[in-house]
C-alpha positions in Angstrom: 18.1 -66.8 51.2 14.2 -66.7 49.9 11.7 -64.5 50.7 9.7 -66.9 53.1 12.9 -67.4 55.0 13.2 -63.4 55.4 10.0 -62.8 56.4 9.9 -65.8 59.2 13.4 -64.1 60.2 12.2 -61.0 60.5 8.9 -61.5 62.2 11.3 -63.9 64.6 13.4 -60.6 65.1 10.4 -58.9 66.2 8.8 -61.2 68.3 11.6 -62.8 70.4 14.7 -60.0 70.2 12.4 -56.7 71.1 10.5 -55.9 73.9 6.7 -55.7 72.2 5.5 -52.4 74.2 8.3 -50.5 72.7 8.0 -51.8 69.5 4.2 -50.8 69.2 5.0 -47.4 70.7 7.7 -47.1 67.5 5.0 -48.2 65.3 2.7 -45.6 66.8 5.4 -43.0 66.4 6.4 -44.0 62.8 2.6 -44.0 61.5 1.6 -40.6 63.2 4.9 -39.3 61.7 4.6 -40.7 58.4 0.6 -39.2 58.4 1.5 -36.0 59.7 4.9 -36.1 57.0 2.7 -36.2 54.0 0.1 -33.9 55.0 3.1 -31.3 55.3 4.4 -32.7 51.9 1.1 -32.7 50.0 1.1 -28.7 51.5 4.8 -28.2 49.9 3.9 -29.3 46.5 0.7 -26.9 46.4 2.6 -24.0 47.4 5.8 -22.1 45.4 8.8 -20.6 46.2 9.4 -19.5 50.0 6.0 -21.1 50.8 7.1 -24.3 49.4 10.7 -24.1 50.9 8.9 -23.4 54.6 6.6 -26.3 54.1 9.7 -28.4 53.1 11.6 -27.4 56.2 8.6 -28.6 58.0 8.1 -31.9 56.2 11.7 -32.6 56.8 11.4 -31.6 60.5 8.9 -33.7 61.4 9.6 -36.4 58.9 13.2 -36.6 60.2 12.4 -36.4 63.8 9.8 -39.2 63.4 11.6 -41.5 61.5 14.5 -41.3 64.1 12.9 -41.4 67.4 11.1 -44.6 65.5 14.4 -46.0 65.2 15.8 -45.1 68.7 12.8 -46.5 70.4 13.2 -49.4 68.5 16.6 -49.9 69.6 15.8 -49.0 73.1 13.6 -52.1 72.6 16.0 -54.9 71.5 17.3 -57.7 73.7 16.6 -56.1 77.2 18.7 -58.4 78.6 22.2 -57.0 77.3 23.8 -54.1 78.8 24.1 -51.4 76.2 25.0 -47.8 75.9 24.8 -45.0 73.0 27.9 -42.8 71.6 26.7 -39.2 72.0 28.5 -37.8 68.8 27.1 -40.9 66.4 23.6 -40.5 68.1 23.1 -36.9 67.0 25.1 -37.6 63.6 22.3 -39.7 63.1 19.6 -37.4 63.8 20.9 -34.6 61.3 21.2 -37.2 59.1 17.5 -38.2 59.0 16.8 -34.3 59.1 18.9 -33.4 56.3 18.8 -36.4 54.4 15.1 -36.5 54.0 14.9 -32.8 53.5 17.4 -33.4 50.1 15.1 -36.2 48.8 11.9 -34.5 49.3 13.7 -31.4 48.1 14.4 -33.3 44.5 10.8 -34.8 44.9 9.5 -31.4 43.7 12.0 -29.8 41.9 10.5 -30.5 38.3 7.6 -32.0 36.5 9.1 -34.8 35.2 7.5 -38.7 36.5 10.9 -39.8 37.3 11.5 -37.0 39.8 9.2 -38.0 42.5 10.8 -41.5 42.3 14.4 -40.3 42.3 13.4 -38.1 45.7 11.7 -40.8 47.1 14.8 -42.8 46.6 17.4 -40.3 48.2 14.9 -40.7 51.1 15.3 -44.1 51.4 19.0 -44.1 50.9 18.9 -41.3 53.8 16.7 -43.4 56.1 19.2 -46.4 55.8 22.2 -44.0 56.6 20.6 -42.8 59.7 19.7 -46.7 60.9 22.8 -47.9 60.6 24.8 -44.6 61.7 22.5 -45.1 64.6 23.2 -48.5 65.0 27.3 -47.6 65.0 26.1 -45.0 67.9 24.9 -48.4 69.6 27.4 -50.1 72.3 27.0 -53.6 73.7 28.5 -56.1 75.8 29.8 -58.6 73.2 30.9 -59.2 69.3 28.9 -57.5 66.4 28.5 -59.0 63.2 26.5 -58.5 60.5 24.5 -60.1 57.8 25.7 -58.0 54.5 22.4 -59.6 52.5 20.0 -58.4 55.1 21.7 -55.2 55.1 21.5 -54.9 51.3 17.5 -55.8 51.3 16.9 -53.4 54.2 18.3 -50.6 51.9 16.5 -51.5 48.8 13.4 -51.7 50.8 13.9 -48.2 52.1 14.6 -46.8 48.7 11.5 -49.1 47.1 9.1 -47.9 49.6 10.2 -44.4 50.0 10.2 -44.0 46.0 6.8 -45.6 45.6 5.6 -43.4 48.6 6.4 -40.1 46.9 5.2 -41.1 43.4 2.0 -41.9 44.8 1.9 -38.8 46.8 2.8 -36.6 43.6 0.3 -38.4 41.1 -2.7 -39.4 43.1 -3.6 -35.9 45.1 -6.4 -36.1 47.7 -6.9 -37.9 51.4 -6.4 -41.6 49.7 -3.2 -40.7 47.9 -1.6 -39.2 51.1 -3.2 -42.3 53.6 -1.7 -44.4 50.9 1.6 -42.4 50.8 2.2 -42.7 54.5 1.2 -46.4 54.8 4.2 -47.2 52.2 6.5 -44.7 53.4 6.0 -46.2 57.3 6.2 -49.9 56.1 9.5 -48.8 54.3 11.1 -47.3 57.7 9.6 -50.6 59.4 10.9 -53.0 57.0 14.3 -51.2 56.6 14.8 -50.9 61.0 14.0 -54.9 61.4 15.4 -55.9 58.3 18.9 -54.4 59.4 17.9 -55.8 62.9 17.8 -59.0 61.8 21.0 -58.8 59.8 22.4 -57.3 63.7 24.1 -60.0 65.5 25.8 -60.2 69.1 27.9 -62.5 71.0 27.6 -61.8 74.5 30.6 -61.3 76.4 31.5 -59.5 80.0 34.1 -56.9 78.7 33.2 -54.1 81.4 31.5 -55.6 85.0 30.4 -52.3 85.6 28.7 -51.7 82.3 24.6 -53.3 83.4 21.7 -52.2 81.7 19.2 -50.2 83.6 16.3 -51.3 82.0 14.0 -48.5 84.3 16.0 -45.8 82.8 16.1 -47.3 79.2 12.1 -47.3 79.4 12.2 -44.0 80.6 14.2 -42.9 78.0 12.2 -44.8 75.4 9.3 -42.8 76.5 11.0 -39.3 76.9 11.9 -39.9 73.0 8.4 -41.1 72.2 7.4 -38.2 74.0 9.6 -35.5 71.9 8.4 -37.3 69.0 4.6 -36.4 69.7 5.5 -33.0 70.1 7.3 -32.5 67.1 4.8 -35.0 64.9 1.9 -33.0 67.3 3.3 -29.7 66.2 3.4 -30.7 62.5 -0.3 -32.1 62.6 -1.4 -28.8 64.1 0.2 -27.0 61.2 -1.7 -29.1 59.0 -4.5 -28.5 60.9 -4.5 -24.8 61.2 -3.6 -24.9 57.4 -6.9 -27.2 56.5 -8.6 -25.1 58.2 -7.7 -21.6 57.0 -7.8 -23.6 53.6 -11.3 -25.0 54.1 -12.3 -21.4 54.9 -10.9 -20.1 51.7 -11.9 -23.4 49.8 -15.5 -22.6 51.2 -15.2 -19.1 50.0 -13.8 -20.0 46.5 -16.5 -22.3 45.6 -19.2 -19.9 46.5 -17.6 -17.8 43.7 -19.8 -17.0 40.6 -16.3 -16.9 38.9 -14.3 -20.0 38.1 -11.1 -19.7 39.5 -7.4 -21.1 38.6 -4.3 -20.3 40.4 -1.4 -21.5 38.1 2.5 -21.9 39.4 5.2 -20.4 37.8 6.0 -24.2 36.5 2.4 -23.9 34.5 0.7 -26.6 37.2 -2.7 -26.2 38.6 -2.4 -25.2 42.1 -5.5 -23.9 43.0 -9.5 -24.2 41.7 -12.7 -23.7 42.4 -16.0 -26.1 41.7 -17.5 -23.4 39.5 -14.8 -24.2 36.9 -15.8 -27.9 37.2 -19.1 -26.5 36.0 -18.8 -23.8 33.7 -16.6 -26.4 31.3 -19.2 -29.1 32.2 -16.3 -31.4 33.7 -16.6 -34.3 35.9 -14.9 -34.2 39.8 -11.7 -35.9 38.5 -10.8 -33.8 35.3 -9.0 -31.1 37.3 -6.6 -31.7 40.4 -4.0 -30.0 42.2 -0.7 -30.2 40.7 -2.3 -31.0 36.9 -0.2 -28.9 34.5 -2.3 -26.2 32.5 -2.1 -28.1 29.3 -3.5 -30.9 30.6 -6.3 -28.9 32.0 -7.1 -27.5 28.5 -6.8 -30.8 26.7 -9.5 -32.3 28.8 -11.9 -29.2 28.5 -11.3 -29.4 24.5 -12.2 -33.2 25.1 -15.3 -32.6 27.1 -16.0 -30.0 24.6 -15.4 -31.5 21.4 -12.5 -28.9 20.3 -10.5 -30.2 17.1 -7.1 -30.7 17.4 -6.5 -27.2 15.2 -8.7 -25.1 18.1 -7.1 -27.0 20.9 -3.5 -26.0 19.7 -4.7 -22.2 18.9 -6.0 -22.2 22.4 -3.1 -23.7 23.9 -0.8 -21.0 22.0 -2.9 -18.2 23.3 -2.6 -19.3 26.9 0.7 -19.3 26.4 1.5 -16.1 24.9 -0.8 -14.8 28.0 1.3 -15.9 30.3 4.3 -14.5 29.4 3.0 -11.0 28.8 3.0 -10.2 32.5 0.1 -8.1 31.9 -3.3 -8.2 32.6 -5.6 -9.5 29.8 -9.3 -10.1 29.2 -10.8 -12.0 26.3 -14.1 -13.4 25.6 -14.0 -17.3 24.7 -17.2 -18.5 22.9 -18.2 -22.5 23.3 -19.5 -24.2 21.3 -22.9 -24.3 23.1 -23.1 -20.3 22.8 -22.1 -19.9 26.3 -19.5 -16.7 26.8 -17.1 -17.0 29.0 -14.8 -14.1 30.0 -11.4 -15.3 30.4 -9.1 -12.7 32.7 -5.8 -13.6 33.0 -3.8 -11.7 36.3 -0.5 -11.7 37.0 0.8 -12.0 40.7 4.2 -10.7 41.8 5.6 -14.6 42.6 5.1 -15.4 38.8 1.9 -17.2 39.4 -1.6 -16.4 37.7 -4.7 -16.3 38.1 -7.2 -17.3 35.8 -10.9 -16.4 36.3 -14.0 -17.5 34.1 -17.1 -15.5 34.4 -20.1 -16.6 32.8 -21.3 -13.3 30.8 -23.2 -15.0 28.1 -26.3 -12.7 29.3 -24.7 -9.9 29.6 -23.1 -10.1 26.3 -26.6 -11.1 24.7 -28.2 -7.9 26.6 -25.2 -6.1 24.8 -25.7 -7.3 21.3 -29.2 -6.1 21.9 -28.4 -2.7 22.7 -26.0 -2.8 20.3 -28.5 -3.9 17.5 -31.1 -1.0 19.1 -28.6 1.5 18.4 -27.4 0.5 15.3 -30.8 -0.7 14.0 -34.1 0.5 13.2 -36.9 -1.1 15.3 -39.5 -1.6 12.8 -37.3 -2.5 10.0 -34.1 -4.6 11.5 -32.7 -2.5 8.9 -29.2 -1.0 9.9 -30.4 2.9 11.2 -28.7 6.4 10.5 -25.9 5.7 13.2 -25.0 2.4 11.6 -24.9 4.6 7.9 -22.8 6.9 9.1 -20.4 4.7 10.6 -20.2 2.2 7.7 -20.2 5.8 5.2 -17.3 6.5 7.1 -15.6 3.5 7.5 -16.2 2.4 3.7 -15.5 5.9 1.9 -12.2 5.0 0.9 -12.7 1.8 -0.5 -12.9 1.6 -4.2 -16.1 0.5 -6.0 -18.2 1.3 -3.2 -21.4 3.0 -4.5 -24.4 4.7 -2.4 -27.9 4.5 -3.8 -30.5 7.2 -1.9 -34.0 6.1 -2.3 -37.1 8.1 -1.1 -40.7 6.7 -1.1 -42.9 8.7 -3.4 -46.3 9.5 -2.0 -45.4 8.1 1.8 -46.9 11.3 3.4 -50.3 10.5 1.3 -50.4 6.9 2.7 -49.9 8.0 6.2 -52.9 10.8 6.2 -54.9 8.6 4.3 -54.8 4.9 5.9 -52.7 6.1 9.1 -49.5 5.6 10.6 -49.8 1.8 11.5 -50.3 1.3 7.6 -47.5 3.5 7.0 -45.3 1.1 9.6 -46.4 -2.2 7.7 -45.5 -0.5 4.4 -42.1 0.4 5.4 -41.8 -3.4 6.6 -43.0 -4.7 3.2 -40.3 -2.2 1.9 -37.7 -3.6 3.6 -38.6 -7.1 3.0 -38.9 -6.6 -1.1 -35.5 -4.5 -0.9 -34.0 -7.6 0.9 -34.9 -10.1 -1.6 -33.5 -7.5 -4.5 -30.0 -7.3 -2.6 -27.2 -10.0 -2.3 -24.3 -10.3 0.5 -22.4 -7.5 -1.1 -25.3 -4.8 -0.5 -26.5 -3.3 3.2 -29.7 -1.5 3.1 -30.2 1.4 5.8 -33.2 3.2 7.2 -32.4 6.8 7.7 -35.3 8.1 9.0 -39.1 8.2 7.8 -39.1 7.2 4.2 -35.6 7.5 3.5 -33.5 4.6 3.0 -30.3 4.0 1.4 -28.3 1.2 -0.1 -24.4 0.4 0.1 -23.3 -2.0 -2.4 -19.7 -3.3 -3.9 -21.3 -3.6 -7.5 -19.8 -1.4 -10.0 -21.7 1.6 -11.4 -23.5 -0.1 -14.2 -24.7 -3.0 -11.9 -25.1 -0.3 -9.3 -27.8 1.6 -11.7 -29.3 -1.4 -12.9 -30.2 -2.7 -9.2 -31.6 0.8 -8.5 -34.0 0.5 -11.6 -35.0 -3.0 -10.0 -35.3 -1.1 -6.9 -38.0 1.5 -8.5 -39.9 -0.9 -10.7 -40.2 -3.5 -7.4 -41.6 -0.9 -5.2 -43.9 0.6 -7.9 -46.1 -2.5 -7.9 -49.0 -2.6 -5.6 -48.9 -3.5 -1.6 -51.7 -5.2 0.1 -51.9 -3.8 3.6 -54.4 -4.5 5.8 -57.1 -5.3 3.2 -56.0 -2.2 1.3 -54.1 -2.1 -2.3 -51.6 0.6 -1.8 -49.4 2.1 -4.6 -46.4 3.7 -4.1 -43.2 4.9 -6.0 -39.6 5.4 -5.5 -37.0 7.7 -6.8 -33.0 6.8 -6.6 -30.0 9.0 -6.6 -26.9 7.2 -7.2 -23.4 8.2 -6.3 -20.3 6.6 -6.2 -17.6 6.5 -3.6 -14.4 7.7 -4.6 -11.5 7.8 -2.4 -10.8 11.6 -2.4 -14.7 12.4 -1.2 -15.2 12.4 2.5 -18.3 11.3 3.8 -20.0 14.5 3.6 -19.4 14.8 -0.1 -20.5 11.6 -0.9 -23.9 12.0 1.1 -24.5 15.6 -0.8 -23.7 14.1 -4.1 -25.8 11.1 -3.0 -28.4 13.7 -2.3 -28.3 15.8 -5.1 -28.7 13.0 -7.2 -32.0 11.8 -5.2 -33.4 15.9 -5.9 -32.7 15.5 -9.4 -34.5 12.2 -9.9 -37.1 13.6 -8.0 -37.2 16.9 -9.6 -37.5 15.0 -13.2 -40.6 13.2 -12.4 -40.1 11.2 -9.6 -40.3 7.1 -10.1 -36.8 7.7 -11.6 -33.0 6.9 -11.1 -30.7 9.6 -11.6 -26.9 9.3 -11.5 -24.6 11.7 -10.5 -22.7 13.6 -12.6 -19.4 15.6 -12.2 -19.9 19.5 -11.7 -23.8 19.0 -9.8 -22.3 20.2 -6.6 -20.4 22.8 -7.9 -23.3 23.8 -10.0 -25.7 23.9 -6.6 -22.8 25.8 -4.7 -23.1 28.2 -7.3 -26.9 28.7 -6.9 -26.5 28.7 -3.6 -24.0 31.6 -4.0 -26.5 33.8 -5.9 -29.4 32.7 -3.5 -27.2 34.6 -0.8 -25.8 37.6 -3.1 -29.4 37.9 -4.0 -30.5 39.3 -0.6 -28.2 42.2 -1.3 -28.3 42.7 -5.1 -31.8 44.7 -5.2 -30.6 47.1 -2.1 -27.5 47.4 -3.7 -29.1 48.6 -7.3 -27.1 45.4 -9.2 -30.3 44.5 -11.3 -30.8 46.4 -14.7 -33.9 46.1 -17.2 -32.3 46.0 -21.0 -35.1 46.2 -23.5 -35.5 43.9 -26.9 -37.5 45.9 -29.8 -40.6 44.4 -31.1 -40.8 45.5 -34.9 -44.0 45.3 -37.0 -44.6 43.1 -40.3 -44.1 43.9 -43.0 -43.1 47.6 -42.6 -40.9 47.0 -39.8 -41.4 49.6 -37.4 -40.8 49.9 -34.0 -43.9 49.4 -31.7 -42.4 48.4 -28.4 -40.1 46.4 -26.3 -39.6 43.3 -24.1 -38.2 44.5 -20.8 -35.6 41.4 -19.9 -33.9 41.9 -16.5 -30.2 41.7 -15.9 -28.2 41.1 -13.0 -24.7 42.9 -13.3 -22.7 41.0 -10.7 -19.5 42.6 -9.1 -17.9 39.1 -9.1 -19.4 37.1 -11.6 -20.3 40.2 -14.2 -23.6 40.1 -15.8 -25.9 37.2 -15.0 -28.4 36.4 -17.4 -32.1 35.7 -15.9 -32.2 32.1 -16.7 -29.5 31.8 -14.4 -31.2 33.2 -11.4 -35.0 33.7 -11.8 -35.5 29.8 -10.7 -33.8 30.5 -7.5 -35.9 34.0 -7.1 -38.8 31.8 -7.7 -37.9 29.0 -5.6 -37.0 31.2 -2.3 -40.2 33.6 -3.3 -37.2 36.8 -3.6 -39.2 37.2 -7.1 -42.1 39.0 -5.8 -40.2 41.9 -4.7 -37.7 41.6 -7.9 -40.6 41.4 -9.5 -42.2 44.7 -8.3 -38.9 46.4 -9.1 -39.1 45.3 -12.8 -42.7 46.5 -13.0 -41.8 49.9 -11.7 -38.7 50.6 -13.9 -40.6 49.1 -17.0 -43.3 51.9 -15.9 -40.6 54.5 -14.9 -39.0 54.1 -18.4 -41.9 53.7 -20.3 -43.3 57.0 -18.9 -40.3 58.8 -20.8 -41.0 56.9 -24.1 -44.1 58.0 -27.1 -47.0 57.0 -26.4 -47.3 54.6 -29.0 -44.7 52.1 -27.5 -45.7 49.6 -25.2 -43.6 47.5 -23.0 -44.3 43.7 -22.0 -43.1 42.5 -18.9 -42.5 38.8 -17.7 -44.2 37.9 -15.2 -43.9 34.1 -13.0 -46.5 31.6 -11.9 -45.1 32.9 -8.2 -46.1 36.3 -9.0 -49.5 35.5 -10.4 -50.4 33.3 -7.2 -49.6 36.8 -5.2 -52.2 39.0 -4.3 -49.9 41.8 -4.3 -49.2 41.7 -8.2 -52.5 43.6 -9.1 -51.6 46.6 -6.3 -48.0 46.6 -7.4 -48.9 47.1 -11.7 -51.8 49.8 -10.7 -49.5 51.4 -8.1 -46.7 51.5 -10.7 -48.9 53.1 -13.6 -50.3 55.5 -11.2 -47.1 57.0 -10.3 -45.5 57.0 -13.8 -48.5 58.1 -15.4 -49.1 55.3 -17.7 -51.7 54.2 -19.7 -52.6 50.4 -19.0 -52.8 49.9 -22.8 -49.1 50.3 -22.6 -48.1 47.2 -20.4 -48.3 44.3 -21.7 -48.2 41.1 -19.0 -46.3 38.0 -20.7 -47.3 34.5 -19.3 -45.7 30.9 -19.5 -48.0 28.6 -20.1 -47.0 26.6 -16.9 -48.8 29.6 -15.3 -52.1 29.1 -17.6 -52.4 25.6 -17.1 -52.1 26.2 -13.2 -55.2 28.4 -13.4 -56.1 28.5 -9.8 -58.9 30.7 -8.5 -55.7 33.4 -7.5 -54.2 33.2 -10.7 -57.4 33.7 -12.5 -58.7 36.4 -10.4 -55.5 38.7 -10.9 -56.2 38.4 -14.9 -59.6 39.2 -14.2 -58.4 42.4 -12.5 -55.8 43.2 -15.3 -58.1 42.9 -18.1 -60.4 45.0 -16.3 -57.6 47.6 -15.9 -56.9 47.6 -19.7 -53.5 45.8 -19.2 -52.6 43.5 -22.2 -52.1 39.6 -21.6 -50.1 38.0 -23.6 -49.1 34.4 -23.4 -45.1 33.5 -24.1 -43.4 30.7 -25.9 -46.7 29.1 -27.3 -46.4 25.9 -28.7 -43.8 24.4 -26.6 -45.9 23.2 -23.5 -49.7 22.3 -22.9 -51.2 24.7 -25.4 -54.5 24.3 -25.5 -57.3 26.1 -27.7 -59.3 26.1 -24.5 -56.9 28.3 -22.5 -56.9 31.0 -26.0 -60.7 31.1 -25.3 -60.8 31.2 -21.3 -58.4 34.0 -20.9 -58.7 36.1 -24.1 -55.3 37.0 -24.4 -54.3 40.0 -26.6 -51.2 38.3 -27.9 -49.3 34.9 -28.2 -45.7 34.9 -28.7 -44.7 31.9 -31.1 -41.7 30.3 -29.4 -38.7 30.5 -30.9 -37.7 26.8 -31.4 -40.9 26.9 -34.4 -38.9 29.9 -35.9 -35.4 29.0 -36.0 -35.9 25.5 -38.0 -39.3 26.7 -40.0 -37.0 27.4 -43.1 -36.2 23.4 -43.2 -38.9 21.9 -41.4 -42.0 21.9 -42.8 -43.8 20.3 -40.1 -42.5 23.3 -38.0 -43.3 25.9 -41.0 -46.9 24.1 -40.7 -47.2 24.6 -36.9 -46.4 28.5 -37.4 -48.9 28.9 -40.3 -51.7 27.4 -38.4 -50.8 29.6 -35.1 -51.2 32.7 -37.2 -54.4 31.6 -38.8 -55.8 30.4 -35.6 -54.8 33.9 -34.0 -56.2 36.2 -36.7 -59.4 34.1 -36.7 -59.7 35.1 -33.0 -58.7 38.1 -33.5 -55.4 37.9 -31.4 -51.9 39.3 -31.9 -49.0 37.3 -32.8 -45.3 37.7 -32.5 -42.4 35.6 -33.6 -39.3 34.8 -31.3 -36.1 34.4 -32.2 -35.8 35.6 -35.7 -32.1 35.7 -37.0 -32.3 35.3 -40.4 -34.3 37.3 -43.7 -35.7 34.2 -44.7 -37.1 33.6 -41.4 -38.5 36.9 -41.6 -39.8 36.7 -45.1 -41.5 33.5 -44.0 -43.3 34.8 -41.2 -44.7 38.1 -43.1 -45.8 35.7 -45.9 -47.8 33.6 -43.0 -49.2 36.7 -41.5 -47.2 37.2 -38.5 -48.3 40.5 -37.1 -44.8 41.3 -35.2 -41.5 39.9 -35.0 -38.3 40.0 -32.3 -34.8 38.6 -32.7 -31.8 39.3 -33.1 -31.8 40.0 -36.7 -33.8 43.0 -35.9 -32.2 44.2 -32.3 -30.2 42.7 -29.4 -31.8 43.6 -26.2 -30.6 47.1 -25.1 -29.8 49.3 -22.5 -32.4 52.1 -21.4 -30.6 54.6 -23.1 -29.8 52.9 -26.4 -33.4 52.0 -26.1 -34.1 55.6 -26.6 -31.9 56.6 -29.0 -32.9 53.6 -31.5 -36.8 55.3 -30.6 -35.1 59.0 -31.8 -33.3 57.0 -35.0 -36.5 55.1 -35.8 -38.5 59.0 -35.8 -40.2 58.6 -32.1 -40.0 61.4 -30.0 -38.1 61.0 -26.6 -39.4 63.3 -23.3 -36.3 65.5 -22.7 -36.2 64.2 -19.0 -35.2 60.7 -20.3 -32.6 58.9 -17.6 -30.5 56.3 -19.0 -30.7 52.8 -16.9 -27.2 53.3 -15.1 -28.9 56.5 -13.3 -32.1 54.4 -12.4 -31.9 52.4 -9.4 -34.4 51.6 -6.5 -33.1 54.3 -4.3 -34.5 56.8 -7.0 -37.8 55.2 -7.8 -40.4 54.6 -5.4 -40.2 51.5 -4.6 -43.5 49.6 -3.4 -43.5 48.6 0.1 -41.6 45.7 1.2 -43.4 42.0 0.2 -43.2 38.8 2.2 -41.6 36.0 0.4 -43.6 32.9 0.0 
């Protein structure tokens, strides 16, 4: 038996042994049911869980009914000349075999993702069709002897299984309308070939066994059309279901494709069950690159191929997706593509263990967010990180070993703004930032904190960081060319190390204090924070706080260090020295609190008290004794100083010549109109004026001539070394000679040895003061010293311990500078 003879035999069976009208009806039923079957089957493949089972049941009913009706109608059209009938039980069994058998096969075909599973399921469907056919033939009753050609039977079963397996394979591996059409055609062809090849194997030798059994051809044809009607109803119901579902899915698809987000619905078996066109657009895919039923790994691999991902990157993406699928929680991440596009990917698990993945193009939003974040953390003028960024980084990095903080302050920047305008100041800051960037490497971050304040955080060690700070000072000291103008500024830098134990606030204080010291020492300098600086500053703040109450509570007191005339060593006067008897810190020397008082302006009120107390005590001593009072430049600039001295002298009855006001060379150098006016007023009163610490600062003959000093006090730094230092001795000798020529008295400070005293006598110095002669004394001890020296002390003299601001007539309260 060859293929050609089989074909002719089957064709002859159809043409000569069947009613062609009924064959045509069977063929139509077969084609329609096959089309409807694969419409339903495609929906089953796209569904999961209960929904899939429902579609499979409907598919099995339509397919089984269509197959059985095709078979039954075709049998009714077989050799109408012979009397025939049907066994009802076997007929029903054949129907059940059709429905249940194809149901089993279809269920197998969707049971997994393997390539052979649809083939196995299709073969099972083909076998079920064959079982239905031959069971139905067993139900066929005919007047004659039936025989079968086993070769045709085997061929029919094989054809049914092959075509059914191929149809399901095509339906699962292809996917749109074309593949459904191909699958339906193959399936229908398999049914037809099975039936008519099987009918070719069927042979009947006519015999009149039952004379009463005659064929009612009209009834048979009516039955055929009734069965066809049933088939039409069943197939129509299936097609109606697919149409309704199609319309619903079309509406859904229209909605999905008009979404701004790309969307994938991934089934529990991690295959794509739904997608929209936006996914294709976002990943720049072709229409055939993604399809229903595609494994998600294949989809990502296709995306990687289109995007040019490396194997390592693709593996990382796959690993991330797999981990997110197993979290059963909503996950949102940003995915940066190679072209700069940013996709926000969101995984949302569903109750049926499917997952909805959405893709949103957030490139513009992220760009705007980055711009806003940049604006929030960067200076708009220079582009440098701002104070907010600085504090964030400082808090983050404060515990990292090796970080060094440089605080910068531009010198004379305010002058630039005032002289050239704020536009020039802004341009200058931009150029400063550019120079700093050229000096700093990747281990440094530059910040603009505001105005002309900048800072640098560096990973360098301290020595290298100091070197960087010196380079900054050197670079910024070079002139800038701004708007056609040459502008010169400078820079001061404070340096502090970020230790692990230091918090952010403390580090800032350390760097700020180091910067303050750099500016205090002359600007254009680098100063490194040294251990204890903050403690000293805190101590000074405490002193400043306590100073407000010290005068009111009577904590200040005056000590008196004697002056002795040379060479007779006769006591001639005292220098009034203020002391602060602090309740917690004990006796505080003036060098510790006077500078603070000068800075905050308290020196005006304290100085007034000193003058009043000195005059009060002086009124109790002999008329030949004078008192020297130190006056700071701040007091000299005050318009109230002259009135304070005048009132104190009048109140206590002290002659002006007994008061000597000591000035520092700093005050003399300043020589403002106010200071000159005050000194002229004092001289007009008859108060004597002395220059203190002569020789240590800006000593000038012009000052001696202009201010007509009554006395100059030679600084102790010359006296203490004059015995061994010939040059120092020469200075002392020259000063004493100059003073004699100008008729100015001289006083040597800090005399501590007899040799020093003898040298001063030999040089012609008129007065001496120092520990050799006497240490500073309290008021009562100074009075006792006067009595021992032969001076008369008035009976009403009071020791200093009995003196306080409450006892004295206190000058009016003075406003602090």
